[in-house]
DRENDO-1510 file (C-alpha; in Angstrom, 1 decimal, always signed):
<recs>
REC; n; res; u; v; w
REC; 1; UNK; +0.0; +0.0; +0.0 .
REC; 2; UNK; +2.9; +2.4; +0.8 .
REC; 3; UNK; +4.4; +1.7; -2.6 .
REC; 4; UNK; +1.0; +2.5; -4.3 .
REC; 5; UNK; +0.6; +5.7; -2.4 .
REC; 6; UNK; +4.1; +6.8; -3.4 .
REC; 7; UNK; +3.7; +5.9; -7.0 .
REC; 8; UNK; +0.2; +7.0; -8.0 .
REC; 9; UNK; +1.0; +10.8; -8.2 .
REC; 10; UNK; +3.5; +10.0; -10.9 .
REC; 11; UNK; +0.7; +9.2; -13.3 .
REC; 12; UNK; -0.5; +12.8; -13.3 .
REC; 13; UNK; +2.9; +14.6; -13.3 .
REC; 14; UNK; +4.1; +16.3; -16.5 .
REC; 15; UNK; +7.1; +14.0; -16.8 .
REC; 16; UNK; +8.8; +15.5; -19.7 .
REC; 17; UNK; +8.3; +19.1; -18.6 .
REC; 18; UNK; +9.9; +18.4; -15.2 .
REC; 19; UNK; +12.8; +16.6; -16.8 .
REC; 20; UNK; +13.5; +19.4; -19.3 .
REC; 21; UNK; +13.5; +21.8; -16.4 .
REC; 22; UNK; +16.1; +19.7; -14.6 .
REC; 23; UNK; +18.0; +19.4; -17.8 .
REC; 24; UNK; +18.4; +23.1; -18.0 .
REC; 25; UNK; +19.1; +23.6; -14.3 .
REC; 26; UNK; +21.9; +21.0; -14.3 .
REC; 27; UNK; +23.6; +22.9; -17.1 .
REC; 28; UNK; +23.7; +26.3; -15.5 .
REC; 29; UNK; +27.2; +27.7; -15.1 .
REC; 30; UNK; +27.4; +29.5; -11.7 .
REC; 31; UNK; +30.8; +29.3; -9.8 .
REC; 32; UNK; +29.1; +30.5; -6.6 .
REC; 33; UNK; +26.4; +27.8; -6.6 .
REC; 34; UNK; +27.6; +24.7; -8.5 .
REC; 35; UNK; +30.4; +23.6; -6.1 .
REC; 36; UNK; +28.0; +24.0; -3.1 .
REC; 37; UNK; +25.3; +22.0; -4.9 .
REC; 38; UNK; +27.9; +19.3; -5.6 .
REC; 39; UNK; +29.1; +19.2; -2.0 .
REC; 40; UNK; +25.5; +19.0; -0.7 .
REC; 41; UNK; +24.5; +16.3; -3.2 .
REC; 42; UNK; +27.7; +14.3; -2.3 .
REC; 43; UNK; +26.9; +14.5; +1.4 .
REC; 44; UNK; +23.2; +13.5; +1.0 .
REC; 45; UNK; +23.8; +10.6; -1.4 .
REC; 46; UNK; +27.2; +9.6; +0.1 .
REC; 47; UNK; +29.2; +10.1; -3.2 .
REC; 48; UNK; +32.9; +9.2; -2.9 .
REC; 49; UNK; +34.5; +12.1; -4.7 .
REC; 50; UNK; +37.9; +10.5; -4.2 .
REC; 51; UNK; +37.0; +8.0; -6.9 .
REC; 52; UNK; +36.6; +10.7; -9.5 .
REC; 53; UNK; +39.5; +11.6; -11.9 .
REC; 54; UNK; +38.8; +15.2; -10.6 .
REC; 55; UNK; +37.7; +15.1; -7.0 .
REC; 56; UNK; +37.5; +18.9; -6.5 .
REC; 57; UNK; +33.9; +20.2; -6.6 .
REC; 58; UNK; +35.1; +23.7; -7.6 .
REC; 59; UNK; +36.6; +22.3; -10.8 .
REC; 60; UNK; +33.2; +21.5; -12.4 .
REC; 61; UNK; +31.5; +24.2; -14.4 .
REC; 62; UNK; +28.0; +22.6; -14.2 .
REC; 63; UNK; +26.3; +20.1; -12.1 .
REC; 64; UNK; +25.8; +17.7; -15.0 .
REC; 65; UNK; +29.6; +17.8; -15.7 .
REC; 66; UNK; +30.0; +16.5; -12.1 .
REC; 67; UNK; +27.2; +14.0; -12.5 .
REC; 68; UNK; +28.8; +12.4; -15.6 .
REC; 69; UNK; +32.3; +12.6; -14.1 .
REC; 70; UNK; +34.9; +10.0; -15.2 .
REC; 71; UNK; +36.3; +7.7; -12.5 .
REC; 72; UNK; +40.0; +6.7; -12.0 .
REC; 73; UNK; +40.3; +3.7; -14.4 .
REC; 74; UNK; +42.4; +1.7; -12.0 .
REC; 75; UNK; +39.5; +1.6; -9.5 .
REC; 76; UNK; +37.3; -0.3; -12.0 .
REC; 77; UNK; +39.4; -3.1; -13.6 .
REC; 78; UNK; +37.5; -5.1; -16.3 .
REC; 79; UNK; +37.4; -8.8; -15.6 .
REC; 80; UNK; +39.3; -10.7; -18.3 .
REC; 81; UNK; +38.1; -13.6; -20.5 .
REC; 82; UNK; +36.4; -13.3; -23.9 .
REC; 83; UNK; +33.4; -15.3; -22.6 .
REC; 84; UNK; +33.0; -13.3; -19.4 .
REC; 85; UNK; +30.1; -10.9; -19.2 .
REC; 86; UNK; +30.9; -7.9; -17.0 .
REC; 87; UNK; +28.8; -5.2; -15.4 .
REC; 88; UNK; +28.4; -2.2; -17.7 .
REC; 89; UNK; +27.8; +0.2; -14.8 .
REC; 90; UNK; +28.0; +0.8; -11.1 .
REC; 91; UNK; +24.6; -0.1; -9.8 .
REC; 92; UNK; +22.3; -2.6; -8.1 .
REC; 93; UNK; +20.8; -5.8; -9.6 .
REC; 94; UNK; +17.0; -5.3; -9.9 .
REC; 95; UNK; +16.3; -8.7; -11.5 .
REC; 96; UNK; +18.1; -11.3; -13.6 .
REC; 97; UNK; +17.3; -14.6; -15.2 .
REC; 98; UNK; +15.7; -16.4; -18.1 .
REC; 99; UNK; +13.4; -14.7; -20.6 .
REC; 100; UNK; +10.4; -17.0; -20.7 .
REC; 101; UNK; +8.8; -17.1; -24.2 .
REC; 102; UNK; +9.5; -13.4; -24.7 .
REC; 103; UNK; +8.4; -12.3; -21.2 .
REC; 104; UNK; +10.8; -10.5; -18.9 .
REC; 105; UNK; +10.2; -10.4; -15.1 .
REC; 106; UNK; +9.9; -6.9; -13.6 .
REC; 107; UNK; +8.8; -7.6; -10.0 .
REC; 108; UNK; +6.3; -9.8; -8.2 .
REC; 109; UNK; +3.1; -9.7; -10.2 .
REC; 110; UNK; +4.6; -7.8; -13.1 .
REC; 111; UNK; +6.3; -8.7; -16.3 .
REC; 112; UNK; +6.5; -7.2; -19.8 .
REC; 113; UNK; +7.5; -8.4; -23.3 .
REC; 114; UNK; +10.8; -8.2; -25.0 .
REC; 115; UNK; +8.9; -7.2; -28.2 .
REC; 116; UNK; +7.5; -4.0; -26.7 .
REC; 117; UNK; +10.7; -3.2; -24.8 .
REC; 118; UNK; +12.7; -3.2; -28.1 .
REC; 119; UNK; +10.3; -1.1; -30.0 .
REC; 120; UNK; +7.7; -3.5; -31.4 .
REC; 121; UNK; +9.8; -5.1; -34.2 .
REC; 122; UNK; +9.4; -8.9; -34.2 .
REC; 123; UNK; +12.6; -9.5; -36.1 .
REC; 124; UNK; +14.6; -7.4; -33.6 .
REC; 125; UNK; +13.1; -9.2; -30.6 .
REC; 126; UNK; +13.2; -12.8; -32.0 .
REC; 127; UNK; +16.7; -13.6; -30.9 .
REC; 128; UNK; +15.9; -12.9; -27.3 .
REC; 129; UNK; +12.6; -14.8; -26.9 .
REC; 130; UNK; +14.3; -17.5; -24.7 .
REC; 131; UNK; +17.5; -15.8; -23.8 .
REC; 132; UNK; +18.6; -14.2; -20.6 .
REC; 133; UNK; +18.3; -10.7; -19.1 .
REC; 134; UNK; +19.6; -8.5; -16.3 .
REC; 135; UNK; +18.1; -5.3; -15.1 .
REC; 136; UNK; +20.5; -2.9; -13.3 .
REC; 137; UNK; +19.3; +0.2; -11.3 .
REC; 138; UNK; +21.6; +3.2; -11.1 .
REC; 139; UNK; +21.1; +5.3; -8.0 .
REC; 140; UNK; +21.9; +9.1; -7.8 .
REC; 141; UNK; +25.2; +8.3; -6.1 .
REC; 142; UNK; +26.4; +5.9; -8.9 .
REC; 143; UNK; +28.8; +6.5; -11.8 .
REC; 144; UNK; +26.6; +7.3; -14.8 .
REC; 145; UNK; +28.7; +6.4; -17.8 .
REC; 146; UNK; +27.8; +3.1; -19.4 .
REC; 147; UNK; +30.3; +0.6; -20.8 .
REC; 148; UNK; +30.3; -2.5; -22.9 .
REC; 149; UNK; +29.7; -5.8; -21.0 .
REC; 150; UNK; +31.1; -7.7; -24.0 .
REC; 151; UNK; +33.0; -6.8; -27.2 .
REC; 152; UNK; +30.5; -6.2; -30.0 .
REC; 153; UNK; +29.7; -4.5; -33.3 .
REC; 154; UNK; +26.7; -2.1; -33.4 .
REC; 155; UNK; +23.9; -3.3; -35.6 .
REC; 156; UNK; +21.4; -0.5; -34.9 .
REC; 157; UNK; +20.2; +2.1; -32.5 .
REC; 158; UNK; +16.5; +2.4; -31.8 .
REC; 159; UNK; +14.9; +5.3; -30.0 .
REC; 160; UNK; +11.5; +4.5; -28.4 .
REC; 161; UNK; +9.4; +7.4; -27.0 .
REC; 162; UNK; +7.4; +7.0; -23.8 .
REC; 163; UNK; +6.6; +8.2; -20.3 .
REC; 164; UNK; +9.2; +9.0; -17.7 .
REC; 165; UNK; +8.1; +7.2; -14.6 .
REC; 166; UNK; +10.6; +7.0; -11.7 .
REC; 167; UNK; +12.5; +3.7; -11.8 .
REC; 168; UNK; +12.9; +3.5; -8.0 .
REC; 169; UNK; +11.9; +0.3; -6.2 .
REC; 170; UNK; +8.4; +1.4; -5.3 .
REC; 171; UNK; +7.5; +2.2; -8.9 .
REC; 172; UNK; +9.0; -1.0; -10.3 .
REC; 173; UNK; +6.9; -3.0; -7.8 .
REC; 174; UNK; +3.6; -1.1; -8.7 .
REC; 175; UNK; +3.6; +0.4; -12.2 .
REC; 176; UNK; +2.8; -2.4; -14.8 .
REC; 177; UNK; +5.2; -2.8; -17.7 .
REC; 178; UNK; +7.3; +0.2; -16.4 .
REC; 179; UNK; +10.4; -0.3; -18.5 .
REC; 180; UNK; +8.4; -0.9; -21.7 .
REC; 181; UNK; +6.4; +2.3; -21.0 .
REC; 182; UNK; +9.3; +4.7; -20.4 .
REC; 183; UNK; +11.3; +6.5; -23.0 .
REC; 184; UNK; +14.4; +4.5; -23.9 .
REC; 185; UNK; +17.3; +4.0; -26.3 .
REC; 186; UNK; +18.1; +0.5; -27.5 .
REC; 187; UNK; +21.6; -0.4; -28.8 .
REC; 188; UNK; +21.7; -3.8; -30.5 .
REC; 189; UNK; +25.1; -5.5; -30.9 .
REC; 190; UNK; +26.4; -8.6; -32.6 .
REC; 191; UNK; +28.9; -10.5; -30.4 .
REC; 192; UNK; +30.9; -13.7; -30.5 .
REC; 193; UNK; +28.2; -15.1; -28.2 .
REC; 194; UNK; +25.1; -14.0; -30.0 .
REC; 195; UNK; +23.0; -10.8; -30.1 .
REC; 196; UNK; +23.2; -8.4; -27.2 .
REC; 197; UNK; +20.7; -5.6; -26.5 .
REC; 198; UNK; +21.6; -2.8; -24.2 .
REC; 199; UNK; +18.4; -0.9; -23.2 .
REC; 200; UNK; +19.0; +2.6; -21.6 .
REC; 201; UNK; +15.8; +3.5; -19.9 .
REC; 202; UNK; +15.0; +7.1; -19.1 .
REC; 203; UNK; +13.1; +8.2; -16.0 .
REC; 204; UNK; +11.8; +11.4; -14.5 .
REC; 205; UNK; +14.7; +14.0; -14.1 .
REC; 206; UNK; +16.8; +11.6; -16.2 .
REC; 207; UNK; +15.5; +12.0; -19.7 .
REC; 208; UNK; +18.9; +12.8; -21.3 .
REC; 209; UNK; +20.6; +9.8; -22.8 .
REC; 210; UNK; +23.7; +9.8; -24.9 .
REC; 211; UNK; +25.6; +7.3; -27.0 .
REC; 212; UNK; +29.3; +7.7; -28.0 .
REC; 213; UNK; +28.5; +7.3; -31.7 .
REC; 214; UNK; +25.4; +9.6; -31.8 .
REC; 215; UNK; +25.8; +12.1; -29.0 .
REC; 216; UNK; +22.7; +13.3; -27.2 .
REC; 217; UNK; +19.8; +11.1; -28.4 .
REC; 218; UNK; +17.1; +12.6; -26.1 .
REC; 219; UNK; +16.0; +15.3; -25.5 .
REC; 220; UNK; +14.1; +16.4; -27.4 .
REC; 221; UNK; +11.3; +13.8; -27.1 .
REC; 222; UNK; +10.6; +12.0; -30.4 .
REC; 223; UNK; +7.1; +11.3; -31.8 .
REC; 224; UNK; +7.7; +7.7; -32.9 .
REC; 225; UNK; +10.2; +4.9; -32.9 .
REC; 226; UNK; +13.4; +5.9; -34.7 .
REC; 227; UNK; +15.8; +3.3; -36.1 .
REC; 228; UNK; +19.3; +4.3; -37.1 .
REC; 229; UNK; +22.4; +2.4; -38.4 .
REC; 230; UNK; +26.0; +3.5; -37.7 .
REC; 231; UNK; +28.4; +1.5; -39.9 .
REC; 232; UNK; +31.7; +0.4; -38.6 .
REC; 233; UNK; +31.0; +1.0; -34.9 .
REC; 234; UNK; +32.8; -1.8; -32.9 .
REC; 235; UNK; +33.5; -1.4; -29.2 .
REC; 236; UNK; +35.7; -3.5; -26.9 .
REC; 237; UNK; +34.6; -4.9; -23.6 .
REC; 238; UNK; +34.8; -2.2; -21.0 .
REC; 239; UNK; +34.8; +0.6; -23.5 .
REC; 240; UNK; +32.3; +3.5; -22.9 .
REC; 241; UNK; +29.2; +3.2; -25.0 .
REC; 242; UNK; +26.9; +5.9; -23.5 .
REC; 243; UNK; +25.8; +7.8; -20.4 .
REC; 244; UNK; +22.9; +9.0; -18.5 .
REC; 245; UNK; +22.8; +12.7; -17.6 .
REC; 246; UNK; +21.0; +11.7; -14.4 .
REC; 247; UNK; +20.5; +8.2; -13.0 .
REC; 248; UNK; +18.3; +5.4; -14.4 .
REC; 249; UNK; +18.3; +1.8; -15.4 .
REC; 250; UNK; +20.1; -0.4; -17.9 .
REC; 251; UNK; +18.6; -3.7; -19.1 .
REC; 252; UNK; +20.8; -6.3; -20.8 .
REC; 253; UNK; +19.2; -8.8; -23.1 .
REC; 254; UNK; +21.2; -11.8; -24.2 .
REC; 255; UNK; +20.4; -14.2; -27.1 .
REC; 256; UNK; +22.8; -16.7; -25.5 .
REC; 257; UNK; +20.7; -18.9; -23.1 .
REC; 258; UNK; +23.8; -20.8; -21.8 .
REC; 259; UNK; +24.6; -18.2; -19.2 .
REC; 260; UNK; +26.1; -19.1; -15.9 .
REC; 261; UNK; +25.4; -16.2; -13.5 .
REC; 262; UNK; +28.0; -15.6; -10.8 .
REC; 263; UNK; +27.2; -17.2; -7.5 .
REC; 264; UNK; +25.4; -14.9; -5.1 .
REC; 265; UNK; +24.0; -12.5; -7.7 .
REC; 266; UNK; +20.4; -11.7; -6.8 .
REC; 267; UNK; +18.0; -8.8; -6.6 .
REC; 268; UNK; +19.6; -6.1; -4.4 .
REC; 269; UNK; +23.2; -7.2; -5.2 .
REC; 270; UNK; +25.6; -4.2; -5.6 .
REC; 271; UNK; +27.6; -4.1; -8.8 .
REC; 272; UNK; +30.8; -2.3; -9.9 .
REC; 273; UNK; +31.7; -1.5; -13.4 .
REC; 274; UNK; +33.8; -4.3; -14.9 .
REC; 275; UNK; +33.0; -6.9; -12.3 .
REC; 276; UNK; +32.1; -10.4; -13.4 .
REC; 277; UNK; +28.4; -11.0; -14.0 .
REC; 278; UNK; +28.4; -14.3; -15.8 .
REC; 279; UNK; +30.2; -16.8; -18.0 .
REC; 280; UNK; +28.8; -17.5; -21.5 .
</recs>
């Protein structure tokens, strides 16, 4: 009941208007305010500034520059092994497991289809109908650049318009088909272990998603599904592929069903970029 009471107001909020306002506010250059905002945010959300390449709050010209800060690479070593799937982000496991006849588990009592998640194209969704998935939640304190969990070649990028519900735990447990309703960017890759889809899900205050090959994909909000191809884009495992300009969720879909998840991985497990997720 508490989850429902916390979630229902989101249905009536102007998601995109609020998110565009946050977008503008986090890009204001004000030397008198930005460092103070960074220090306050870091204190409230327990951000470890010492992990950043640049730990000095006064060195950032905007809040978003701080939010998308790079980390010292030696603090996030990428697990070796060509058949080792690694975490693409710092975050927390929301759910992971088998995709059952195209259905992906969201939370108790809720699931959604791979078909609608990937933009409604049956050919695009077909490889994942009985594959594996992992949903990873990024909190405000987390590192917000997204990296490759496997080496792969980009097949297509798909923008899917939608709402911007919060992706916090209470909404995941109460809003039906949440991830298939929110605005998102799908990056589909070919790998040595089958197709890999990385779904970057937007959320309220978070509707600014970038990829390294296309720059800022959203905003502005699109009016329909947009499919694009970018020839000759190949990224190595651990290489940056995109970023959120605030926090949100990454969903990995794997065609490969022979996935051996690491022992102890379960809903609520913390993840660090480059850490082992599974063996393929």
